N, C-alpha and C positions, 0 to 999 in steps of 0.2 A: 263701381259701376257693375251692374249685374242684371241678368234677366230673372224673371220669377221662377223659371224652371231649372236653369243651369247656371252655375257660376262662371264657367270658363269654357268658351267655345271660340276657337280661333281658326278653324278650318271649315271648308265648305262641306258640311255633312248634315243630314236630316236630323231633326229633333223628334224624339218619340213622344207622342202625346200621352198624357197620363190622365185621361178622363177630362172633365171640364176644368177650365182654367179658374183658379180661385180669384174672385174679384175683391178688391180692397173695399174698405168702408166708405170710400168716396162715392160708390154707386148706391149707397143705401138710402139717401134722402131723395125724396121725390119732388120734382117741380122747381128745384132751385138751380140757378146757373152755376153756382160754386158749391155743390153739395158736400158736406162732411169735411171741409178743409180744416186742418188742425190749427192753423194760425190765420189771423186776419191779413188778407192781401193788401199791402200798402202800395207796392210797385205795380205798374201795368205790365202786361205781356206785350213784348215788342215783336213785330213781324217785319222782316226785310225781304222784299221781292227782287231777286237778283236775275230773274229770267222768266221766260214763258208767258210774257204779257205783250200784247200788240204784235205777236209773232207766233209762228207755229214751231214748237220745239224749244230746246234750251231751258227746260223747266228746272227751277231750283228756288227754294224758299228757305229762309232761316228764321228760327224762333229764339227769342232771348228773354230770360227772366233772371234778374239779380246776377248778372255776369256769367250766366250759363247759357250755352247756345246748342241747339240741335239743328241739323240740316235735313230737309226733305227733298230727295231726288237731286240728281246732278247730271243734267242732260246736255246734248249737243244739238245743233241745227245744221242743215245743209246750206251752203252758200247761195246767195242771190245771184242772178245772172250777171250783175255788174261786178261781182267779186272774182275777177279773172285769175285763174290759177289757184284759188283757195280751195283746200280740201274740205275742211269742216269749220264750223264756228262754235266757240265755247263761251261760257259766261266769263265776265271779268271777276276774278277771285280776290281783288285787292282788299275788299272789306273783310273777307274771311281770313286772309293771310295776316292782316293786322290784329285780328282777334282770335288767332288760332289757339291760344292758351285757354280760351273760354269754351271751345267746342268739345262737346261730350260724345257726339256720334253722328253718323249719317244714316238716314232711314230711306229705303227705296220702296216705291209702290209697285214697280214691275220692271220687266227686262227690256223694254223698248229703248232704242238709241236716244230718243229725245228725253229720256229720264235717267239713263246710266252712261251715256256716251262720253261725258266729260270727266267721269270719275278718275281715270288714270292721271289726268293732268292735275286734279286737286290733291290726290293722295301723294303725289310727288312732294308737295309742299306741306301737307297736313296729314299726319298719320294717326287717324282715329278709327275706332271700330265702325264697321259698316254692317248694318242690320237689314236683312231682306229674306225673302222666301227661297226655297231650295233652287228652283229654276233660275230665278233672278240672279242669285249669287254665283251660280254655275256659269252663266253668261258673263257676269262681271269678272270672274276668275280667269276666263279665257282671254278677256281684254287685258287684264293685268299681266298675264304671262307674256303677251305680245310686247308690252312695255317694260318687261323685266322687273316688275315690282310685286309680283304675286306673293313671294315668300315672306316679305316683310309686312304685308297687309293683313289686317285683322277682319275676317269675314265671319259674321255670326248668323247662322241660319235660324230663322224663326218661322212659325206657322200661323195661319189665320186663327185667331183666338188667343194667341200668346201676348203677354204683356212684358214690356221692358221698362225697368226703372233706371234712369240715368240722371243724376243730379236731382233737380226739383221736378223733372218731367217724368210722366208716366205715359208711355206710348203703347196703345193697344192696336194690334193688327186685326183688321176686319176684312173678311173675304169679299171680293167683288168680282163681277164678270167683266171681261175685256177680251181683246183679240189675241191675248197671250195668257197661258195658264199661270196660276200662282200670283194673280194680281190682288192687291190689297189696298184698302184705304186705312187711314189712321184716326184714332180718337186720342188726342193729345191732352192729357189732364195736367193742369197747372194750378197754382194757388189762386189764380183769378177765376178759373173756370175751365170747362172742357171745350176744346176746339176740334172740329172734325175737318180733315182734309181728305176728300174722296179719292184723289188720284184720278186716272182715266177709268171710267166705268160705264156700264150699261146694265139694264135689268133683263137678263136672259133666263126665261123659265125652263128652257131645255138646252143647257150648255152641252157642248160636245165632250168637254173634259171638266171634271170637278163638279162642285155643287153650285147651286143658285146663289146669287148675292145674298149676304146675311142681312136681309131686310129686318128680321126680328131684332138683331142687335142694334142697328141704327135706330129703330123705333124705341127700344129700351133706353138708349142714350137720350133720345128726344124727350122722353117722359121724365128723366132725371134732371134734364136741363143742359142745353148746349149754348155756350157763350157765342160761338161764331162758326159759320160753315164756309169753308173754301171749296168751291165746286167746279168741276170740269165744265168748260163752256164750248167745246169744239162743235157740238151739234145743236147749240141753243137756238139757231135759226130754223131748224127743221121741226115740223109739226109731227104729232103722233108719237109712235114708239119705234125703236130700232128693231129691225127684223132679227129673229133668232139665227144663230150661225147654222143651225140644222137645215134651214131652207136652202143654203148653198149646197149642202150635201145632196139634197133632192134634185137640184139643177144639174149637179155633176152626173148623177145617175142617168138623167134624160140625155144629156149631151154625149156621154160616153156611148150610149146606145146609138145615137145619131151619127157618131164618128165612123161606125161600121169598120171598114178595112183600112182606115187611115191611122197613122201614128198620132198620138195625142201629146201635145205639149202644153203644160199649164204654168203660166207665170203668176207668181204671187209674192207677197212679202215673206221673207225668210223667217221672220219671228212669229208668223201666224201658224203656230203648231196645230191648232184645231183644224184649220183649213187643210194643212198638209195631211193630217190624219184622215180627213174625209176623201181627199184625192186617193190616198193609198187604199182606203176601203172600197172605193169605186173601181180601182184598178184590180183588186183581188176579185171582186164580184164579176168582172168581165174577163178574167183570166189573163191579165196583162202583168208584165214585169215593170218595175219602177226604177228609173235612173234619176240621179240628182245632179244639177249643174249650177255652178256659181259658188264662189268661195264662201260667202256668208250662209248660203243655203246648206252647203255641205257641213259647215261648222255647227249650225243650229240643229240640223237633223241628227248629227252624230251625238250631240249633247242630250237631245230629247230622247233618243233611243236608249242611251246609256242610263238615263235617270228614270226610264219607264213612262215618259210622257207621250211616247208614240208606241202604238201597238202594231208591230210589223211582223207578219208571219215569216217563218224561215224561208229563205230563198227568193223572196219577192224583190228585194233591193239588189240591183246589179250595178257594176261599175259602168260609167258612161262610155268608156272605151269599147264596151261590148255591145252597144246598142245596134250597131250595123250587122251584128251576127244574128239578129232577130228580124222577122218580117214586121212591117209597120203596125199591123193589128195586134202585135204582141207587146207593144211598148207604150208606157206613159213616162214622159220626161217632165220632172218638176224643176223649174228654173227661176232664177232671179230676173229682174228687168221689167216688172210690171209698171214702173214709172218712166220707162224709156231712157234710163240712165245710159250714157254713151258707152261705158265700159262694161255694162252688164252682159250676162250670157245671152239673153234674148236679143239685145241690140247687135251683138256680134254675129248671131245667127242670121238676123235680118240683112246684114251687110256683108254676108259671106266671109266673115272674119273669125268664125269659131273653128278651132282646130279639130274638133271631133264630131260636130253635128252640121250637116248640110240640109237645109230645109227646102221644100218645094211642094208640088201639088199633092204629095202623099201625106201632108201634115195638116192636122186639125188643131189649131192653136187657140187656147182659152186664156185671156188676160183677166185674171181673177182679182181685180182691184179697180178702184176709181182713181183717176188722176188727181194727185195733190194739186191744189191751186198753184198755177205757174208751170206745171208739167204737161199741160194739155198738148202743146205743140210737139214736144219730144215724143210723147206717146203716139200722137197722130202720125208722126214721121215714121216710127217703127211699124205701125199698123199698115201704112201705105206701102212700105217696102216689102213687108211680108206678103201682102196681097199681090204685089207686082211679081213676086216669085211663084205665085199660084197657090199659096196657102189659103185654107179656110180659117178666118179669124173671127172669134167671138170676143167682143170687148164692150166695156162700159155697161150700158143698161139693156143690151140686147136680150139677155136672160139674167136671172138672179144669181149671178156668179160671184157676187161680192155683197157683204153687209158690213156696216160700220161697227167699230168696237166702242163707240161713244153714245151716250144717252141722248135721246131727242127730248122735245119739250115736255111731254107728259111724264117721262121718267124723271126729268129734272124737278118738275113740280112735285112729284111723289116724294123725292128725297127731301125737298124742303118741307113738305107737309109732315113727314114722320119725324124729322129731326128738330123741327120748330126752333131754329136758331134765333137768338136775339139780334145778332149782326150777320150780314151776308156779304161775302167777298167773292166775286166771280174771278176765276183764274183759268189758265191754259187756253189761249186763243188770241185772235186778232181783236182789235177794238170793236168791230161789228159783232163778234161773238160775245165779248164781255158785256156789251151794252144790251144785247138780246137777253142774256141771262139775268142781268139786273132788272129788266122789264118783267121777266117771269117772277122774280122775287116780289116786285111790287104787286103783281096780280095775286100773289099768295098772301098779301096783307102785311108784308114787311115794310116798315116805314122808310121813307126816302133817307132820313138822317141816319138810319141804321144800315144803309147799303153803301159800300165803298168800292169804287172801281180804281184799282191801283195802276201805276205805271212802273216800268223797270227802274229800280233804284228807290222806289217809295219806301219810307220807314213809317210804320203806323204803330200806334199804341192803343191797346184795348183795356179799358177798365170794366168793372161790372156793368156800368150803365152808360158808357161813352166810348166811342171810337173816333180817333182823330189822326190826321197825318201830321207828323212832327218834324219832317225833314226828308232828306235824301242821303243815300250812301253811294259810293262809287259802284257803278254797274254799267254793263253794256256788252259789246261784242269784241271778242279776241279771236283773230283769224289764225288758223293753223294751216301752214303751207309746207308739206313735207315734214322735216324735223323742226322747222322753225315755228315757234309759238309766240305770237305777238309782234314778230318783226315785220309783218306786213300790215301797214296802216293806210290811212287815207291818201298819203302822198305817193306811196308805192302803187296803190290801186289806180290813182290818177294817171301816173306814168304808164301803167299797163294799158289803161283805157286809151290814152293818147297814142301809144304804139299800135294798138289794135285798129285804130280808126284811120290814122294818116301815115303810119310808118316812121322811119328814122333816116336822117341824113347825118353821116359821119364825115367831118372835115379833118384831114390829117396833114400837118405841116411840120417839117423839120427845119430848125433854125440854128445858126451858129451862136454858141454861148458867149463869144467875146464881142463881136460887132453886131450881132442880130440879123445878119443877112440870111435870106432864105436859101437853104441848101437843096431841099427837095419839096415838091408839092406847090401849092396845096392840091391834095387829092380829095375828090368829093365822091363818097360811097353812098349808094341808095339801097335801103332794104325796106320793102313794103310801101314805098312811096310811088315810084314810077319804074317801068321796065327800061333800064338804061339804054339798051340797044335801040329802042324806039324813041328815045328822048335825048340823043347825043347833043343836039344843039342846046337844050335846056341845061344839061350838065356842064357844057362848055361855058355858057353864060354865068352859071353859078360859080364855076372855078375862077373865072376872070373877076367876078365881083369880090370873092374872098381875097384874091391877090391884091386887088385895089385897096381893100380894107386894111390888110396887113401893112402894105407899103405906106398908107396914110398914117397909120399908127407909128411906124418907124420914123417917118418924116417929122412927126410931132413929138418925138422922144417918149412915146408911150411904150415902155418895155415890160410893164407888169402884165403877166399872162392872164390874170383874171379879167382885167379891163379889155385886153385884146379879144379874149373869147366872148365877152359880152357884146362887143361891137360886131364880131362875126355873126353871132347868134341873131342879133336884132336885125341887121341889114339883110342877111340871107333869108330870114323868116319873112320879112316884108316883101322881098323880091319873089319868093316862091308862091306866096299867097296871091300876089298880083298876077302871076302867070298861070296858076292852077286852081286858085280858090281852096287850097289845102294848107294845113298847118302841121307839117311833120315835126317830130322831135328833132332838134338840131344839137349834135354833140361835137363841139370843136376839140381837137386834140393837138396840142403844140408840144413838140419834143425838142430838147436841146442837145447839141453835140459840141 
């Protein structure tokens, strides 16, 4: 296994470019789906969709040809509101673990959590090379250090334009624009043909960092023949084009002038390095110092500065502990919390829980993000609290303080038009996004039978002239709670939901081991059900009921604790529901002495 440029790279370090990348003969024939292949392809290329479909996040796709597998991305998702206590959600790796001997490598499109967040959990089980760009792998390396597996992991830094040969796969990195630098798409050449997976992308003619998306290379591949296109669907419902990131910088200039003598606080995504650069540029232009708040923001800014992705003049960045040493008009604070996350820095400021920053009428706060679907209420709650404290708050669409990193309809159609794929597969998004992207493909002349909308777990096979679903593989959601991976399932979540809605009643009784008579109890303890001091008569009735149940069991020679607990649970549950119309969890405890 080797890259075209270097045989051995196992640390996170940049690769020096040596002029143009040498292209293999496979790119020489024009207009064919499988140009220049040396042998006749008999087997189909198989694609396994293990995440990123009918959901936002958790993106992971596997390709297999003749018992060789490569993986594209390995992301996480944030828990739904009904996943009480869950920290993150990762893909089900069962299929990959069963086939780990076949896996040749993992390729990453960019450094967002929904594309790299599950990597530490997979690398614990499958230690294979990970290929990505410099910034992406630097963010990955930081995550792996937290999990204690950095030293044994093989991270191979690649650049846009570089080609990696592994097994029968030839993977070309193609530069794209997104809301984080060093983003790429892939052209995956196989004996069957070339497949393009765009990753998250948009077409930005004036990017803040780096070059414009390599439209020429995508077009060249289209002329040579593209078997299938797997394309980002996130903004497939939005008409027109995505606004350039530079328009946000213009808004910052205007708003910073409008802030006058107030302290400026900007909440944005920690990974949006281009946005952070524009905030710093505006701060420098207005003679302000910059402080950073939030663990993830501090980590990303440190990495980006170290690698040269952020241009920060000497003396501009100050420690957050020193912000109170400056007057409000001298400070810009960049923080996390644009999605109203309860533990984020901005939320803690809003609820007076931040140890170093107290906000009030002297603050001009810009929320430079659009709420992710489902986060509207939490964002609104934070905004309302900030306004209650007297802050000036700029949010959502009041000004152009946010632009998406994903392509809208015209850009998606352009990508289809220049790549001219035989088969089209929409990925990355909920069903409404996938369906909208499929409709765009039809409008571009791709036949219905050549469009496939997959689901999580779908296994498809692609031949030169046919695409078909051939079954499913294990796939789904694995919940991570603290150090526990997969030990929280539907039953645990059901119990947590039950506890959160109606509370718990614990019934404790101590009995003699020899003759079974009651020594102490029964005691009835309520948590989250009723306030005991105001419901003493209800608790007394419950206690009497339990005593009657136990005595009835003893009278009928029922000494098996499981049966007694079941009787207590059933009778007490029925009694409490009749009295309160609530169904608390009931936990009988019988001890023997």
